[in-house]
N, C-alpha and C positions, 0 to 999 in steps of 0.2 A: 504494500499500499504506500502510495506517495505521501510525502510529508510537506505540510505547509506551516510556516510560522508567520503569524499575524502580529505585528507590533503596533500597539495602541488599541484601547478599548473604548473609543468614542463611537459615534454613529457608524462611521466607515468601517472600523475594525470589527465591531460586534456584528454588523450585517455581513461583512465578508467572511468572518469565521463561521457563521451559521450556514451561509451559502456553500462554502467549501466542504463543510462537514456533510452536507446533504448530497454532495457529489462523490462521497466515499473517499475523501482525502483524510489522512490523519492530521488533525489540526491542533496546533498549540497557539494559545493567545497570551501575549505578554502585555502587561500594563504596569506603568511605573508607579502609579498611586497604590496605597496600601489596600484599596478595595476597588471593585469595578466602579467606573465613573459615576459620580453624582451630578446630575444636571440641575443647575440653579436657574436656568432661563427657560423661556418659551421658544417656540419655533413655528414657522409656517411650512405646511406641506402643500405645494402647488400640485396640479393634476399629475405632472410627471413624477413627483415624489410619491403620490398615492399609488400610481401604477407600479412603481418600483417596489413599494411595500407589498402590494398584492402579489407581485412576482416572487417575493421572498416568503409568501405564505402568511402574511400578517394582515391581510385585508379584513377578514371577518371581525377582528377585535378593534378596528379603528373607531367604530361608533361609540365604544365605551370610554375611550380616552381622548377623543378629539372633538373640537367644537367647529361647526361650519362657519366660514367667514362669508358674510353677506356684503353689505355696502360698506365702503371705506370713504371717510370724509377727510379731505385735505383742507387745512385752514391756515390763515395767518395767525401770528401770536395774539392779535386782538380778538380772535374768534371768527372773523369773517370767513365764510366758506369760499374757497377757491375752486373746488371741484368735488363732485360726488361720483364714485365709480363702483359699479356692482360686479361681483365675480360670477353672477348667475349664468352669464353667457358662456363661461369656461366649461361648465358641466356639459352643455349641449355640444360645444365645439370639440372638447378633448376627452369626454367620457368619464370625468372624475371631478369631484368637488375640490375646493380649496379649504384646507383645514388648519386650525390652530391647536396646538397641544403643548403640554409641559414636556420639556426635554427628558426629565426623569421618567415619565410614563413611557416614552419611546424607548429609552434604555431598558427599562424593565421588560417591555415586550420583546425586544431583541435578545436579551439575556435568556428569557424563557424559551426562545426558539434556537438556542445555541446547539442543542443536541450533544453529541459525544465530542466535546472539545475540552482539551486539557488547558486549564487556566493558571497562570502564574502572576500574582500581583507583587508589587514592590520590586519589579524588574526594570531598572533604569538602564537602557541600552547605552553603552559607551564605546563599544568596538563593533565594527562592521567589516566583514570580509566578503567581497563579491567578485574578486578577480583571481586568476590563477587556477590551479587544480583544485578539485573538490567542489562541493555544493556551497551556496551562500550560507554564511554563518554569522550570528550575532552573539554578543556576550555582554553581560552586565558587570564583568570583572570577577564574578564568583562562579557563574554558570555560563555554559555555551549551548546554543541551539543551532543545529544544522537543518537546512530545509531544501527540498527540491524547488519549492516556490517560497520566496520571501515577500511578504506583503507589507509595504510601508503604509501604515495608517496612523502614523504618529504625529500628525498635525503640521501646522505651518512651520514649526522649528524642527522638522524631521531630521533626525540624525542619519537615517538611511539615505534620504534624498541628498543631504549635504555630501555624502561620501561618493555618490554616483553622478550627481548633477550640481557641482559646486558653483556653476555660473548662474544658477537660478537662486536669487537672493530675496530675502524678505525686505520689502520696500514700504516704509511708513506712508500712510495716506494723509497725514497731517491733521488727524482728529482722533479723539478718544470717545468710546461709548461706555455709558453706565447702564446696567440692566438690573431689573429686579422683578420678582413675581410677588404681588401683594395678595395674600390669602383672601378668600371670598368674604370672610367675616369682617375684614377691615377695608373692603373696597368702598369708596365714596359713591354717592348717587350720581347719576347722569353720565356714566362712562359708556362711550361708544367707540368702536374701532376707528382708527384714523391716524393721521400724521399732521403735525403742525410744523411749518417751515418758516424760519426766521432768517437772519443774516448770519449764515454759517452754522447756526444751531438748529437742531431738529428734535422733535419729541414724538415718539410712536407709541400708540396704545393698542393692545390686542387683548380682548376678553378671552378667557380660557374656560368659560362655563363655571363649573363647580370648583375648579382649581384657582379661580381668582382672576387677576388682571396682570398681564405682562406689559412692562413698559421699558422703553429704551430712550435714553437721552444722548444725543451726539453733540459734542462741543469741539471746536477747533483747538489743537494743542495736544501736548503729550499727556499720558496718565499722571495723576497727582500722587505724590508720596504721602500725603496726610492720611490719618486714620479714616475709616468709613464714616464716623460721626462727623468729622470735618468735611468730608466729601459731600455728605448730604446737605450740610449747611451751604456749601458752595453751589450745589445744584439749586437750592432754594433762591440763592442770590442771582444766579445766571438766568433762571426762568421766572424771576419776579415779574408780575404784571401779565404773564401769559394767561390765556383764558382757562376757565374751569374745564375739567377737574385736575389740571396738571399739578398745581401746587398741592392739592389735596392728596394726589397719589404719592408725591414725594414725601409729604408729611406722614402718610400711612405706612411708609417703608421703614423697616428697622435696619440698623447698620449691618447686621449679619446677613441680611438679604440682598445687600448691594454688591455688585460685581462690576469692576471696571476692566476695560481691555483697550489696548491701542489698536486702532484700525490700520490694517496693512494688507498687502497682497504680494504674490510672487511675481517678480518681473526680472527677466523673462520667465515664462513657464519652462519646465524641463523639456529638453528636446524629445524625449521619449517617456511615455508613461509605462511601457512594458519593455524590459531590457533582458535579453538573453545572456546568461552567464555561460562559462565553459561547460558547466553542468547545471541544469536548472535555469532559474531566472528570478527576476524581481518585478513586482507590480507596484505602482504608486497609486494611492487612492485618496479621495477626500482632499483635505487641506494640504496634505503632504505633496499632492500633485498640482493643485490649482486653487490655492487659497486666493480669495478675492474680497473686495469690500462688500459689506452686506446690503448694498442698495437694492438688489433684486430679491433678497430673501431666499436665495437658491442654494445656500451652502449645504444644508442637510440633504436636500433633494438630490444634488449632484453626487454626494457621497453614497447615497442609496443606489443611484444609477450605476456608479462604478462597481459596487458590490454585486448587484444582480447581473451586470454585464460580464464580469469576470467569472462568476459562478456558472453562468450559462455557457460561455465559451469553453470552460474546462469540462463541463458535463458533455459537450458535443465532441470533444477531442478524443483521440484514440489512446487508451491507456498504454503507457510505456513509450509513446512517441515523445520526441523532444518538444519543449515548450515554445520554441521559436515562433511557430506559426500562430499559436494561441495568443502569445504576447504581442505579436505584430498586429493581429486583428484587434485586440483590446486597445492598443495604441491608436489605430486608425479610427475606431468607433468613439473614443473618449477625448482625444486631444483636440481635434478640430472643433468639436462642439463646445467644450469648456473654454477654449481660447476665445471663441466668439462671445460667450457669456461674460467672461472676464472683461472684455472691452466694453460690453454694454453696461455692466455694473459700474465701470469707471466713468462712463459718460453720464449715466443717471445720477451717480454720486456728485459729479460736478454740477449738474443742473440743480438738484435739490439742496446742495450745500453752498449755493451761491452766496457770496459775502459782500460784493460791491453793490452800491445803490442801483447801478445800471443792470447788473446781473440779477439781483433780486426782483427788480421791476419786470425784466424780460421773462423770468421764470413764472412769476405770478400771472402775467398776461397770457403766457402760453397755456398754463394750467386752466385758466378761466375760459379761454377761447376754445380749446379742443381737448378736454380732459380724457374722454373715452379713447380718442385716437392715440394720444400720447401713451396712456397707460396700457392700452391693448397691445401696442407695438412693443412696449417694454416687457410684457409678460409672455407674448406669443412665442418667442424663440426658446424660452425655457420650458413652458408648459406643454408644448406640442411634441412630446417624446413618448415612446413606448419601449418596453424591454425587447431586446433582440430575441428572435425565435418565437 
């Protein structure tokens, strides 16, 4: 039986490990944290992400953990509506709804479907061997794991990607994001899904049903070194005077629920997402392959696409054959699509994050004049995808 080692137990790693186990690979999953990932944020599943989950066998349980996303309202900081956009048309066009859910619920569902996977936590990979004789090997300094297929799902700062694609570097996007999920019993009244866009600052609100409300605040600049208590006070100051219920959501958030992250992307992307070694090969998945700014909300969806695509191609392959052909097909199917979405996320982030008076005015005029056309174009390239086979 062939061996696969999956490094990283986020969305991409959990989904890939489960998909490979179902294709009769012997799978080892390595996670640097002391336990399998805890998700503190929410996420969106566009139709392509829903199709990927269905391909992974998780479709029937989605109704229990996800909340349908209906109308989204885009406003100015004073509350004036710039645009209203409904996702209802996506169901008819792409055959699946747009859903919002808590990241932890998705992790739990993926863990439940892992099957016969050997899991090692507390394994911080520090050494990667991918060239020369032998199969790819990784080590945390204490233990080593050999693999016919090494799957890099270890995020934007991937150790494996750095060893095989050093030219692909993490590039700051010039802004930081603060995220939190406010539990349902602390959610203020009058909360609806939407995004408020100011001069460089953005505030996104996504209801999660019984899980509460997920919010994201984007502010130009680097992450702050202060304590979460001070960061919450800064957020109150930065968003002072913005329409309800933004201040109320910040006030309802406890320091331990706040999570900040520098916004960044990979630039350029790795030249290959699937690389053949002398024996075996390496596959890059999720943010390890194509980390992008979150403007499209497609990060988790693309990670799930990667996992089901790799699993499907391996299931279709001939047992015992070299992995060159499978990895070449995986690269062709994944790199071109994700490169297009990376560019689109960058353009949309520039538009929504406009800071100059002229740029803000032009953005607001564009949103007011043709909201459906603009937002439909922004989502069409991502949402219109189906699993291979």
